[in-house]
MIPA-281095 format. One record per residue: residue number from 1; x, y, z of N, C-alpha, C in turn. Coordinates in steps of 0.2 Angstrom, whole numbers. Example, Ala and Ser with C-alpha at 12.3 -4.5 7.8 and 13.67 -1.06 7.14 Angstrom:
# MIPA-281095
{node 1; {66; -28; 39}; {62; -22; 39}; {66; -16; 39}}
{node 2; {64; -11; 35}; {68; -5; 36}; {64; 0; 39}}
This chain:
# MIPA-281095
{node 1; {282; 92; 163}; {278; 86; 162}; {271; 87; 164}}
{node 2; {270; 91; 169}; {263; 92; 172}; {260; 97; 167}}
{node 3; {263; 102; 164}; {261; 106; 159}; {258; 103; 153}}
{node 4; {262; 98; 150}; {260; 94; 145}; {254; 90; 146}}
{node 5; {254; 87; 152}; {248; 83; 154}; {241; 87; 154}}
{node 6; {242; 94; 157}; {236; 98; 158}; {234; 100; 151}}
{node 7; {239; 102; 146}; {237; 104; 139}; {233; 98; 136}}
{node 8; {236; 92; 137}; {232; 86; 134}; {225; 85; 137}}
{node 9; {224; 86; 143}; {218; 86; 146}; {213; 91; 144}}
{node 10; {215; 97; 143}; {211; 102; 140}; {209; 101; 133}}
{node 11; {214; 98; 129}; {212; 97; 122}; {207; 91; 121}}
{node 12; {208; 86; 126}; {203; 81; 126}; {196; 83; 128}}
{node 13; {196; 87; 133}; {190; 90; 135}; {186; 94; 129}}
{node 14; {190; 98; 126}; {188; 102; 120}; {185; 98; 115}}
{node 15; {189; 92; 113}; {187; 88; 108}; {180; 84; 110}}
{node 16; {179; 83; 116}; {173; 80; 118}; {167; 85; 118}}
{node 17; {168; 91; 120}; {163; 96; 119}; {161; 97; 112}}
{node 18; {166; 97; 107}; {165; 98; 100}; {160; 92; 98}}
{node 19; {162; 86; 100}; {158; 80; 98}; {151; 81; 100}}
{node 20; {150; 83; 106}; {143; 84; 109}; {139; 89; 105}}
{node 21; {143; 95; 104}; {140; 100; 100}; {138; 98; 93}}
{node 22; {142; 94; 90}; {141; 91; 83}; {134; 87; 83}}
{node 23; {134; 83; 88}; {128; 78; 89}; {122; 82; 90}}
{node 24; {122; 87; 94}; {117; 91; 96}; {114; 95; 90}}
{node 25; {119; 98; 86}; {118; 101; 80}; {114; 97; 75}}
{node 26; {117; 91; 74}; {114; 86; 69}; {107; 84; 71}}
{node 27; {105; 83; 78}; {99; 82; 80}; {94; 88; 79}}
{node 28; {97; 94; 80}; {92; 100; 79}; {91; 101; 71}}
{node 29; {96; 99; 67}; {95; 100; 60}; {90; 95; 57}}
{node 30; {90; 88; 60}; {85; 83; 58}; {78; 85; 60}}
{node 31; {78; 88; 67}; {71; 90; 69}; {68; 96; 65}}
{node 32; {73; 100; 63}; {70; 106; 59}; {67; 104; 53}}
{node 33; {70; 99; 50}; {67; 97; 43}; {62; 92; 44}}
{node 34; {61; 89; 50}; {55; 84; 50}; {48; 88; 50}}
{node 35; {44; 85; 46}; {37; 88; 46}; {32; 82; 47}}
{node 36; {28; 83; 52}; {23; 78; 53}; {16; 79; 50}}
{node 37; {14; 74; 46}; {8; 75; 42}; {2; 70; 45}}
{node 38; {-4; 72; 43}; {-10; 68; 45}; {-14; 66; 39}}
{node 39; {-16; 60; 39}; {-21; 57; 34}; {-26; 53; 37}}
{node 40; {-32; 52; 33}; {-37; 48; 36}; {-41; 45; 30}}
{node 41; {-44; 39; 32}; {-49; 36; 27}; {-48; 28; 27}}
{node 42; {-48; 26; 21}; {-49; 18; 19}; {-45; 14; 24}}
{node 43; {-48; 9; 27}; {-45; 4; 31}; {-42; -2; 26}}
{node 44; {-44; -2; 20}; {-41; -7; 15}; {-33; -7; 15}}
{node 45; {-30; -1; 15}; {-23; 0; 14}; {-19; 1; 21}}
{node 46; {-23; 1; 26}; {-20; 3; 33}; {-14; -1; 35}}
{node 47; {-14; -8; 34}; {-8; -11; 36}; {-2; -9; 32}}
{node 48; {-2; -8; 25}; {4; -6; 22}; {6; 2; 23}}
{node 49; {1; 6; 24}; {2; 13; 26}; {6; 14; 33}}
{node 50; {4; 9; 37}; {7; 9; 44}; {15; 7; 43}}
{node 51; {16; 2; 39}; {22; -1; 38}; {27; 4; 35}}
{node 52; {24; 7; 29}; {28; 12; 26}; {30; 18; 31}}
{node 53; {25; 20; 35}; {26; 26; 39}; {31; 25; 44}}
{node 54; {31; 19; 47}; {36; 17; 52}; {43; 17; 49}}
{node 55; {44; 14; 43}; {51; 14; 39}; {53; 21; 37}}
{node 56; {48; 25; 35}; {49; 32; 33}; {52; 36; 38}}
{node 57; {49; 36; 44}; {51; 40; 50}; {58; 39; 52}}
{node 58; {60; 32; 51}; {67; 31; 53}; {72; 34; 48}}
{node 59; {70; 35; 42}; {75; 39; 37}; {74; 46; 37}}
{node 60; {68; 49; 38}; {67; 56; 37}; {66; 60; 44}}
{node 61; {64; 56; 49}; {62; 59; 55}; {55; 62; 55}}
{node 62; {51; 62; 50}; {45; 64; 49}; {39; 59; 50}}
{node 63; {34; 60; 54}; {29; 56; 56}; {23; 56; 51}}
{node 64; {21; 51; 49}; {14; 51; 45}; {9; 47; 49}}
{node 65; {5; 51; 52}; {-1; 49; 56}; {-7; 47; 52}}
{node 66; {-9; 41; 52}; {-15; 39; 48}; {-20; 36; 52}}
{node 67; {-26; 39; 51}; {-32; 36; 55}; {-36; 32; 50}}
{node 68; {-37; 25; 52}; {-41; 21; 47}; {-48; 21; 50}}
{node 69; {-52; 26; 46}; {-59; 27; 48}; {-64; 26; 43}}
{node 70; {-62; 23; 37}; {-67; 22; 32}; {-66; 27; 26}}
{node 71; {-67; 25; 20}; {-66; 29; 14}; {-71; 36; 14}}
{node 72; {-77; 35; 16}; {-81; 41; 17}; {-79; 46; 21}}
{node 73; {-76; 44; 27}; {-73; 49; 31}; {-67; 52; 28}}
{node 74; {-63; 48; 25}; {-57; 51; 22}; {-58; 56; 16}}
{node 75; {-64; 55; 12}; {-66; 59; 7}; {-68; 66; 10}}
{node 76; {-72; 65; 15}; {-75; 71; 19}; {-69; 75; 22}}
{node 77; {-64; 72; 25}; {-59; 75; 29}; {-55; 79; 24}}
{node 78; {-53; 77; 18}; {-49; 81; 13}; {-53; 86; 10}}
{node 79; {-59; 85; 9}; {-64; 91; 6}; {-64; 96; 11}}
{node 80; {-65; 95; 18}; {-65; 100; 23}; {-58; 102; 25}}
{node 81; {-53; 100; 22}; {-46; 102; 24}; {-44; 101; 31}}
{node 82; {-47; 95; 34}; {-45; 94; 41}; {-39; 89; 41}}
{node 83; {-37; 86; 36}; {-31; 82; 35}; {-27; 84; 30}}
{node 84; {-21; 82; 29}; {-16; 83; 24}; {-17; 79; 18}}
{node 85; {-20; 73; 19}; {-22; 69; 13}; {-28; 64; 15}}
{node 86; {-32; 63; 11}; {-37; 58; 12}; {-36; 52; 8}}
{node 87; {-39; 46; 10}; {-38; 40; 7}; {-45; 36; 6}}
{node 88; {-46; 33; 0}; {-52; 30; -2}; {-51; 24; -7}}
{node 89; {-55; 19; -6}; {-55; 13; -11}; {-60; 14; -16}}
{node 90; {-64; 19; -15}; {-69; 21; -21}; {-66; 27; -24}}
{node 91; {-63; 26; -30}; {-61; 32; -33}; {-66; 37; -35}}
{node 92; {-64; 43; -34}; {-69; 49; -36}; {-69; 50; -44}}
{node 93; {-74; 51; -47}; {-74; 52; -54}; {-71; 59; -56}}
{node 94; {-69; 60; -62}; {-66; 66; -64}; {-69; 72; -62}}
{node 95; {-76; 72; -64}; {-80; 78; -63}; {-80; 80; -55}}
{node 96; {-80; 75; -51}; {-81; 77; -44}; {-74; 80; -41}}
{node 97; {-68; 77; -44}; {-62; 79; -42}; {-61; 86; -44}}
{node 98; {-63; 88; -50}; {-63; 95; -53}; {-67; 100; -49}}
{node 99; {-73; 98; -47}; {-77; 102; -43}; {-75; 104; -36}}
{node 100; {-71; 99; -33}; {-69; 100; -27}; {-61; 102; -26}}
{node 101; {-58; 102; -32}; {-51; 105; -32}; {-46; 99; -30}}
{node 102; {-47; 93; -31}; {-43; 88; -29}; {-39; 84; -34}}
{node 103; {-34; 81; -32}; {-30; 77; -36}; {-30; 70; -33}}
{node 104; {-30; 65; -37}; {-31; 58; -35}; {-26; 53; -38}}
{node 105; {-23; 49; -34}; {-18; 44; -37}; {-18; 38; -33}}
{node 106; {-17; 32; -37}; {-17; 25; -33}; {-11; 24; -30}}
{node 107; {-11; 19; -25}; {-5; 18; -21}; {-3; 10; -22}}
{node 108; {-8; 6; -21}; {-6; -1; -21}; {-13; -4; -24}}
{node 109; {-12; -11; -26}; {-18; -15; -28}; {-19; -21; -23}}
{node 110; {-25; -22; -21}; {-26; -28; -17}; {-33; -31; -19}}
{node 111; {-35; -36; -14}; {-41; -39; -15}; {-46; -40; -9}}
{node 112; {-52; -39; -11}; {-57; -40; -5}; {-59; -48; -6}}
{node 113; {-60; -51; 0}; {-60; -58; 0}; {-66; -60; 5}}
{node 114; {-70; -65; 3}; {-75; -68; 7}; {-72; -72; 12}}
{node 115; {-74; -71; 19}; {-71; -75; 24}; {-77; -79; 28}}
{node 116; {-76; -85; 31}; {-81; -88; 34}; {-79; -91; 41}}
{node 117; {-83; -93; 45}; {-82; -96; 51}; {-86; -103; 51}}
{node 118; {-83; -108; 49}; {-86; -115; 48}; {-82; -120; 51}}
{node 119; {-84; -124; 56}; {-80; -129; 59}; {-79; -134; 53}}
{node 120; {-72; -137; 53}; {-71; -142; 48}; {-69; -140; 41}}
{node 121; {-70; -133; 40}; {-68; -131; 33}; {-62; -127; 33}}
{node 122; {-57; -129; 29}; {-50; -126; 29}; {-50; -120; 25}}
{node 123; {-45; -116; 26}; {-45; -110; 21}; {-44; -112; 14}}
{node 124; {-48; -109; 10}; {-48; -110; 3}; {-51; -116; 0}}
{node 125; {-55; -119; 5}; {-58; -126; 3}; {-65; -125; 0}}
{node 126; {-69; -120; 3}; {-75; -119; 1}; {-76; -115; -6}}
{node 127; {-80; -117; -10}; {-81; -113; -17}; {-87; -109; -16}}
{node 128; {-86; -103; -19}; {-92; -98; -20}; {-92; -95; -27}}
{node 129; {-98; -93; -29}; {-99; -88; -35}; {-101; -82; -32}}
{node 130; {-101; -77; -37}; {-103; -70; -35}; {-111; -70; -34}}
{node 131; {-114; -75; -39}; {-121; -75; -38}; {-124; -78; -32}}
{node 132; {-120; -83; -29}; {-122; -86; -22}; {-121; -81; -17}}
{node 133; {-115; -77; -17}; {-114; -72; -12}; {-119; -67; -12}}
{node 134; {-121; -65; -18}; {-127; -60; -19}; {-133; -62; -15}}
{node 135; {-135; -68; -16}; {-141; -71; -13}; {-140; -71; -5}}
{node 136; {-134; -73; -3}; {-133; -73; 4}; {-134; -66; 7}}
{node 137; {-131; -61; 4}; {-131; -54; 6}; {-138; -51; 5}}
{node 138; {-142; -54; 0}; {-149; -52; 0}; {-154; -55; 5}}
{node 139; {-151; -60; 8}; {-155; -64; 13}; {-160; -69; 10}}
{node 140; {-158; -72; 4}; {-162; -77; 1}; {-159; -84; 1}}
{node 141; {-153; -84; 3}; {-149; -90; 5}; {-148; -90; 12}}
{node 142; {-151; -94; 16}; {-150; -93; 24}; {-147; -99; 27}}
{node 143; {-145; -104; 24}; {-142; -110; 28}; {-136; -112; 24}}
{node 144; {-131; -114; 28}; {-125; -117; 25}; {-125; -123; 20}}
{node 145; {-131; -127; 22}; {-132; -133; 17}; {-137; -131; 12}}
{node 146; {-138; -125; 10}; {-143; -123; 5}; {-141; -126; -2}}
{node 147; {-145; -128; -6}; {-144; -132; -12}; {-139; -128; -16}}
{node 148; {-139; -121; -16}; {-135; -117; -21}; {-127; -118; -18}}
{node 149; {-126; -119; -12}; {-119; -119; -9}; {-117; -127; -10}}
{node 150; {-121; -131; -9}; {-120; -139; -9}; {-118; -140; -16}}
{node 151; {-121; -137; -21}; {-120; -139; -28}; {-113; -137; -30}}
{node 152; {-110; -132; -27}; {-104; -129; -29}; {-98; -133; -25}}
{node 153; {-100; -137; -20}; {-95; -140; -16}; {-97; -148; -14}}
{node 154; {-98; -152; -20}; {-99; -159; -19}; {-94; -162; -15}}
{node 155; {-96; -166; -10}; {-92; -170; -6}; {-90; -166; 0}}
{node 156; {-91; -160; 1}; {-89; -156; 7}; {-95; -156; 12}}
{node 157; {-93; -158; 18}; {-98; -158; 23}; {-100; -151; 26}}
{node 158; {-106; -149; 24}; {-108; -142; 26}; {-113; -143; 31}}
{node 159; {-113; -139; 36}; {-118; -139; 42}; {-124; -136; 40}}
{node 160; {-130; -139; 44}; {-136; -136; 43}; {-138; -131; 48}}
{node 161; {-133; -126; 48}; {-134; -120; 52}; {-135; -114; 49}}
{node 162; {-138; -109; 52}; {-139; -102; 49}; {-133; -99; 47}}
{node 163; {-134; -95; 42}; {-128; -90; 40}; {-129; -84; 43}}
{node 164; {-124; -81; 46}; {-124; -75; 49}; {-120; -70; 45}}
{node 165; {-124; -65; 42}; {-120; -61; 37}; {-117; -55; 41}}
{node 166; {-111; -53; 40}; {-107; -48; 43}; {-105; -43; 37}}
{node 167; {-107; -36; 38}; {-105; -31; 33}; {-102; -25; 37}}
{node 168; {-100; -20; 33}; {-97; -14; 36}; {-103; -10; 38}}
{node 169; {-102; -7; 44}; {-107; -2; 47}; {-105; 5; 45}}
{node 170; {-98; 6; 43}; {-96; 13; 42}; {-96; 14; 34}}
{node 171; {-95; 20; 32}; {-94; 21; 25}; {-87; 19; 23}}
{node 172; {-87; 14; 18}; {-81; 10; 17}; {-80; 9; 9}}
{node 173; {-74; 10; 7}; {-72; 8; 0}; {-72; 1; -1}}
{node 174; {-70; -3; 5}; {-71; -10; 4}; {-78; -12; 2}}
{node 175; {-83; -9; 6}; {-90; -10; 4}; {-91; -9; -3}}
{node 176; {-88; -3; -6}; {-89; -1; -13}; {-87; -6; -17}}
{node 177; {-81; -9; -16}; {-78; -14; -21}; {-82; -20; -20}}
{node 178; {-84; -22; -14}; {-88; -28; -13}; {-95; -28; -17}}
{node 179; {-98; -22; -16}; {-105; -21; -19}; {-105; -19; -26}}
{node 180; {-99; -16; -29}; {-98; -15; -36}; {-98; -22; -39}}
{node 181; {-94; -27; -37}; {-93; -33; -39}; {-100; -37; -39}}
{node 182; {-104; -37; -34}; {-110; -41; -33}; {-115; -38; -38}}
{node 183; {-115; -31; -39}; {-120; -28; -44}; {-118; -30; -51}}
{node 184; {-112; -31; -52}; {-110; -33; -59}; {-112; -40; -61}}
{node 185; {-112; -45; -56}; {-114; -52; -57}; {-121; -54; -55}}
{node 186; {-125; -49; -52}; {-132; -51; -50}; {-136; -45; -51}}
{node 187; {-140; -45; -56}; {-145; -40; -58}; {-150; -38; -52}}
{node 188; {-152; -44; -48}; {-156; -43; -42}; {-153; -39; -37}}
{node 189; {-146; -40; -36}; {-142; -36; -31}; {-142; -29; -33}}
{node 190; {-140; -28; -39}; {-140; -21; -42}; {-146; -17; -41}}
{node 191; {-152; -20; -42}; {-158; -17; -41}; {-160; -16; -34}}
{node 192; {-159; -20; -30}; {-161; -20; -23}; {-156; -16; -18}}
{node 193; {-150; -17; -19}; {-145; -14; -15}; {-140; -9; -19}}
{node 194; {-138; -11; -24}; {-134; -7; -29}; {-127; -7; -25}}
{node 195; {-123; -2; -28}; {-116; -1; -25}; {-115; 5; -22}}
{node 196; {-110; 6; -18}; {-108; 12; -14}; {-104; 11; -8}}
{node 197; {-102; 16; -5}; {-98; 15; 1}; {-102; 13; 7}}
{node 198; {-108; 15; 7}; {-113; 13; 12}; {-120; 12; 9}}
{node 199; {-122; 6; 10}; {-129; 4; 7}; {-133; 1; 12}}
{node 200; {-140; 0; 11}; {-145; -2; 15}; {-145; -10; 15}}
{node 201; {-142; -13; 20}; {-142; -20; 20}; {-148; -23; 22}}
{node 202; {-151; -28; 19}; {-158; -31; 21}; {-157; -36; 27}}
{node 203; {-150; -39; 28}; {-149; -44; 33}; {-142; -42; 36}}
{node 204; {-141; -45; 42}; {-134; -45; 45}; {-133; -40; 50}}
{node 205; {-127; -41; 52}; {-124; -36; 57}; {-118; -33; 55}}
{node 206; {-117; -27; 58}; {-111; -23; 55}; {-105; -23; 60}}
{node 207; {-99; -22; 57}; {-93; -21; 60}; {-90; -15; 57}}
{node 208; {-86; -11; 62}; {-83; -5; 60}; {-76; -6; 57}}
{node 209; {-74; -5; 51}; {-68; -6; 48}; {-67; -13; 46}}
{node 210; {-62; -15; 43}; {-60; -22; 41}; {-59; -26; 48}}
{node 211; {-56; -22; 53}; {-54; -26; 59}; {-61; -28; 62}}
{node 212; {-66; -23; 62}; {-72; -25; 65}; {-76; -31; 62}}
{node 213; {-76; -31; 55}; {-79; -36; 52}; {-75; -43; 53}}
{node 214; {-69; -43; 53}; {-64; -49; 54}; {-66; -51; 61}}
{node 215; {-66; -47; 66}; {-68; -49; 73}; {-75; -52; 74}}
{node 216; {-80; -49; 71}; {-86; -52; 71}; {-87; -59; 68}}
{node 217; {-83; -60; 62}; {-83; -66; 59}; {-80; -72; 63}}
{node 218; {-74; -70; 66}; {-71; -74; 70}; {-75; -76; 77}}
{node 219; {-79; -72; 79}; {-82; -73; 85}; {-89; -77; 84}}
{node 220; {-92; -76; 78}; {-98; -79; 77}; {-98; -86; 73}}
{node 221; {-100; -91; 76}; {-100; -98; 72}; {-105; -97; 66}}
{node 222; {-103; -99; 60}; {-108; -99; 54}; {-108; -92; 51}}
{node 223; {-103; -87; 53}; {-103; -81; 50}; {-100; -81; 43}}
{node 224; {-101; -76; 39}; {-98; -74; 33}; {-97; -67; 32}}
{node 225; {-91; -64; 30}; {-90; -57; 29}; {-85; -56; 24}}
{node 226; {-83; -50; 23}; {-79; -48; 17}; {-73; -43; 20}}
{node 227; {-67; -44; 19}; {-62; -40; 22}; {-56; -40; 16}}
{node 228; {-52; -35; 17}; {-46; -35; 13}; {-41; -41; 15}}
{node 229; {-37; -43; 10}; {-34; -49; 10}; {-28; -49; 16}}
{node 230; {-25; -43; 17}; {-20; -42; 22}; {-23; -44; 29}}
{node 231; {-30; -43; 30}; {-33; -44; 36}; {-34; -52; 37}}
{node 232; {-35; -55; 31}; {-36; -62; 31}; {-30; -66; 33}}
{node 233; {-24; -63; 31}; {-18; -66; 32}; {-16; -65; 40}}
{node 234; {-17; -59; 42}; {-15; -57; 48}; {-19; -60; 54}}
{node 235; {-25; -61; 53}; {-30; -64; 57}; {-30; -72; 56}}
{node 236; {-27; -75; 51}; {-27; -82; 50}; {-34; -84; 49}}
{node 237; {-38; -81; 45}; {-45; -82; 43}; {-46; -87; 38}}
{node 238; {-52; -90; 38}; {-54; -95; 33}; {-57; -91; 27}}
{node 239; {-53; -91; 21}; {-56; -88; 15}; {-59; -93; 11}}
{node 240; {-63; -91; 6}; {-66; -95; 1}; {-62; -94; -6}}
{node 241; {-63; -99; -10}; {-62; -99; -17}; {-67; -95; -21}}
{node 242; {-66; -92; -27}; {-71; -88; -30}; {-71; -89; -38}}
{node 243; {-77; -91; -41}; {-77; -92; -48}; {-76; -85; -51}}
{node 244; {-72; -84; -56}; {-71; -78; -59}; {-75; -77; -66}}
{node 245; {-74; -72; -69}; {-77; -70; -75}; {-76; -76; -81}}
{node 246; {-70; -78; -81}; {-68; -84; -86}; {-71; -91; -84}}
{node 247; {-74; -91; -78}; {-77; -98; -76}; {-72; -102; -72}}
{node 248; {-66; -99; -70}; {-61; -102; -66}; {-62; -101; -59}}
{node 249; {-61; -106; -54}; {-61; -105; -47}; {-54; -103; -45}}
{node 250; {-53; -97; -42}; {-47; -95; -40}; {-46; -93; -33}}
{node 251; {-40; -94; -31}; {-38; -92; -24}; {-36; -85; -24}}
{node 252; {-37; -81; -18}; {-34; -74; -18}; {-27; -74; -16}}
{node 253; {-23; -71; -20}; {-16; -69; -19}; {-14; -64; -23}}
{node 254; {-8; -61; -22}; {-5; -56; -25}; {-5; -57; -33}}
{node 255; {-3; -63; -35}; {-3; -64; -42}; {-9; -63; -46}}
{node 256; {-15; -66; -42}; {-21; -65; -45}; {-24; -58; -45}}
{node 257; {-22; -54; -40}; {-24; -47; -40}; {-21; -44; -46}}
{node 258; {-14; -45; -47}; {-10; -42; -52}; {-14; -44; -59}}
{node 259; {-16; -50; -60}; {-19; -52; -66}; {-25; -48; -67}}
{node 260; {-29; -47; -62}; {-35; -43; -63}; {-33; -36; -65}}
{node 261; {-28; -33; -63}; {-26; -26; -65}; {-22; -26; -71}}
{node 262; {-20; -31; -75}; {-16; -31; -80}; {-19; -27; -86}}
{node 263; {-25; -27; -87}; {-28; -23; -93}; {-31; -16; -91}}
{node 264; {-29; -14; -85}; {-31; -7; -83}; {-28; -2; -87}}
{node 265; {-32; 3; -89}; {-30; 9; -93}; {-30; 15; -89}}
{node 266; {-24; 16; -85}; {-24; 21; -80}; {-23; 28; -84}}
{node 267; {-20; 28; -89}; {-18; 35; -92}; {-25; 38; -95}}
{node 268; {-29; 34; -98}; {-35; 37; -101}; {-41; 37; -96}}
{node 269; {-40; 35; -90}; {-46; 35; -85}; {-45; 42; -81}}
{node 270; {-50; 46; -82}; {-50; 53; -78}; {-49; 51; -70}}
{node 271; {-44; 55; -68}; {-42; 54; -61}; {-39; 47; -59}}
{node 272; {-37; 44; -64}; {-34; 37; -63}; {-39; 32; -60}}
{node 273; {-46; 34; -60}; {-51; 30; -56}; {-53; 24; -59}}
{node 274; {-48; 19; -59}; {-49; 12; -62}; {-53; 8; -57}}
{node 275; {-58; 5; -59}; {-61; 0; -55}; {-60; -7; -58}}
{node 276; {-57; -12; -53}; {-54; -18; -56}; {-59; -24; -54}}
{node 277; {-65; -23; -53}; {-69; -29; -51}; {-72; -33; -57}}
{node 278; {-72; -39; -57}; {-75; -44; -62}; {-71; -43; -69}}
{node 279; {-65; -42; -68}; {-60; -42; -74}; {-60; -49; -78}}
{node 280; {-59; -48; -84}; {-57; -55; -88}; {-50; -57; -87}}
{node 281; {-49; -64; -88}; {-43; -67; -87}; {-44; -73; -82}}
{node 282; {-41; -79; -85}; {-42; -85; -81}; {-39; -85; -74}}
{node 283; {-34; -80; -73}; {-31; -80; -66}; {-34; -74; -62}}
{node 284; {-38; -70; -65}; {-40; -64; -61}; {-44; -65; -55}}
{node 285; {-42; -62; -49}; {-47; -62; -44}; {-52; -57; -45}}
{node 286; {-59; -59; -44}; {-64; -55; -47}; {-66; -49; -42}}
{node 287; {-63; -49; -36}; {-65; -43; -32}; {-58; -40; -30}}
{node 288; {-55; -38; -35}; {-49; -34; -34}; {-50; -26; -35}}
{node 289; {-45; -23; -32}; {-46; -15; -32}; {-40; -12; -30}}
{node 290; {-39; -6; -33}; {-34; -1; -31}; {-36; 3; -25}}
{node 291; {-32; 6; -22}; {-34; 11; -17}; {-30; 17; -18}}
{node 292; {-33; 23; -16}; {-31; 30; -19}; {-30; 35; -13}}
{node 293; {-26; 40; -15}; {-25; 45; -11}; {-28; 52; -14}}
{node 294; {-30; 56; -10}; {-33; 62; -12}; {-29; 68; -9}}
{node 295; {-27; 73; -13}; {-24; 79; -11}; {-27; 85; -14}}
{node 296; {-27; 91; -10}; {-29; 97; -13}; {-25; 100; -18}}
{node 297; {-28; 102; -24}; {-24; 104; -29}; {-20; 111; -27}}
{node 298; {-24; 115; -24}; {-20; 121; -21}; {-20; 120; -14}}
{node 299; {-14; 119; -12}; {-12; 116; -5}; {-14; 122; 0}}
{node 300; {-17; 121; 5}; {-18; 126; 11}; {-12; 126; 15}}
{node 301; {-9; 120; 16}; {-2; 120; 19}; {3; 117; 15}}
{node 302; {6; 121; 11}; {11; 118; 6}; {17; 114; 8}}
{node 303; {19; 116; 14}; {25; 112; 17}; {22; 105; 19}}
{node 304; {16; 104; 21}; {14; 98; 23}; {12; 93; 17}}
{node 305; {9; 97; 12}; {8; 93; 5}; {15; 91; 2}}
{node 306; {20; 95; 3}; {26; 93; 0}; {29; 86; 4}}
{node 307; {28; 86; 10}; {30; 80; 14}; {26; 74; 13}}
{node 308; {19; 75; 11}; {15; 70; 9}; {18; 67; 2}}
{node 309; {19; 71; -2}; {22; 69; -9}; {29; 65; -8}}
{node 310; {33; 68; -3}; {39; 65; -2}; {38; 58; 1}}
{node 311; {33; 57; 6}; {32; 51; 9}; {30; 45; 3}}
{node 312; {25; 47; -1}; {23; 42; -6}; {28; 41; -11}}
{node 313; {32; 46; -13}; {37; 45; -18}; {43; 40; -15}}
{node 314; {44; 41; -8}; {49; 36; -5}; {46; 29; -5}}
{node 315; {39; 29; -3}; {36; 23; -3}; {36; 19; -10}}
{node 316; {34; 22; -15}; {35; 19; -22}; {42; 16; -23}}
{node 317; {47; 20; -21}; {54; 18; -23}; {56; 13; -18}}
{node 318; {54; 13; -12}; {57; 9; -7}; {52; 4; -3}}
{node 319; {46; 4; -5}; {41; 0; -1}; {38; -5; -5}}
{node 320; {40; -7; -11}; {37; -12; -15}; {37; -19; -11}}
{node 321; {43; -21; -8}; {43; -27; -5}; {39; -27; 2}}
{node 322; {39; -22; 5}; {34; -21; 11}; {27; -23; 9}}
{node 323; {25; -20; 3}; {18; -20; 1}; {17; -28; -1}}
{node 324; {22; -31; -5}; {21; -38; -7}; {21; -42; -1}}
{node 325; {25; -41; 4}; {25; -45; 10}; {18; -45; 14}}
{node 326; {14; -40; 13}; {7; -39; 16}; {2; -41; 10}}
{node 327; {4; -44; 5}; {-1; -47; 0}; {-4; -41; -5}}
{node 328; {-1; -36; -5}; {-3; -30; -9}; {1; -31; -16}}
{node 329; {-1; -28; -21}; {3; -28; -27}; {5; -21; -28}}
{node 330; {12; -20; -29}; {15; -13; -30}; {13; -11; -37}}
{node 331; {12; -4; -38}; {11; -2; -44}; {16; -3; -49}}
{node 332; {14; -4; -56}; {20; -4; -61}; {23; 2; -62}}
{node 333; {29; 2; -64}; {33; 8; -65}; {30; 13; -69}}
{node 334; {27; 11; -75}; {23; 16; -79}; {18; 20; -76}}
{node 335; {14; 17; -71}; {9; 20; -67}; {12; 25; -63}}
{node 336; {18; 24; -60}; {21; 28; -55}; {23; 34; -59}}
{node 337; {26; 33; -65}; {28; 39; -69}; {22; 44; -71}}
{node 338; {16; 41; -72}; {10; 45; -73}; {8; 49; -67}}
{node 339; {9; 46; -61}; {8; 49; -54}; {12; 55; -54}}
{node 340; {19; 54; -55}; {24; 60; -54}; {22; 65; -59}}
{node 341; {20; 64; -65}; {18; 69; -70}; {12; 73; -67}}
{node 342; {7; 69; -64}; {1; 72; -61}; {3; 77; -56}}
{node 343; {7; 75; -51}; {10; 79; -46}; {13; 86; -49}}
{node 344; {17; 85; -54}; {20; 90; -57}; {16; 96; -60}}
{node 345; {11; 93; -63}; {6; 98; -67}; {0; 100; -63}}
{node 346; {-1; 97; -57}; {-8; 99; -54}; {-7; 102; -47}}
{node 347; {-2; 100; -43}; {-1; 102; -36}; {3; 109; -36}}
{node 348; {-1; 114; -33}; {2; 120; -33}; {1; 123; -26}}
{node 349; {5; 129; -24}; {3; 133; -18}; {-1; 138; -20}}
{node 350; {-3; 143; -16}; {-8; 148; -17}; {-6; 153; -22}}
{node 351; {1; 154; -23}; {4; 158; -28}; {4; 155; -35}}
{node 352; {3; 148; -36}; {3; 145; -42}; {10; 141; -43}}
{node 353; {14; 141; -38}; {21; 138; -38}; {20; 130; -38}}
{node 354; {23; 127; -42}; {23; 119; -42}; {26; 117; -35}}
{node 355; {23; 112; -33}; {25; 109; -26}; {29; 102; -28}}
{node 356; {30; 100; -34}; {34; 94; -35}; {38; 96; -42}}
């Protein structure tokens, strides 16, 4: 009886050791396949990239570390090969992509939104036009009860206080979308300021990133700024209505961002560099835009580039609801097919082997 008991004890002990060994081997295998990658750039998509990265790590073990430091920084970082991917809200033109050996593709669509800090004004209550916004950012409309604003908002009690303009201080794709729109609706704005990731503002104070602009607007009574809509929702900010190209006053939301993108010709635009500002359509939000990823055509670190591809492929397949929850518009299936085709034909290692 004692012999049987001892045999049972030894077998049980061996079973436990085998279980521990199996778990250890599984952990080692997961660790061996986990590849950590880095990206930098646009703050516009930062909320959704963080959400995707958190979920992706749970299923893959791989970490996607993203620094939200502005589109200009993201473009510079991928060109100098200090990150595995760059991110920008200002798409690079085909000739620049070719010259620098880069591949570009969109990830989500969103909207840039005017936000204000005005006592007694509810979110979505104040009406604005692009022409008036341009005058505010040019410094020619200085008070909240200026005739141009009062005429748009009959019956709304507007204070006789100064307008404090807030803009981005860093090179920013959000600024590009904002200034591209204002340049399209205001010849004076186009002549004096024009569009770009960084421009010379005649008035106002700067904030770094969407977070910096949001913080300044919330801190300063009478302030106006521009941020990506996810930041409006997250910070419970007071946004404005905006008159679109069809003459309709619209509110910012994912359906109106989608309406602005409905006529985009991704396939025929070099580098898929579609700009979605001031689009036609009664429901179109006029300051909509896609955000983009940049990769090296010939990867300096093929394994990391493969992991970046896996991350965005997983995000397209599994992250649509996460994007929608943050008020972004997921890409249509036909656009994702174009992206897959671009990866297959353009992304190579140093020997010319396809990475996808």
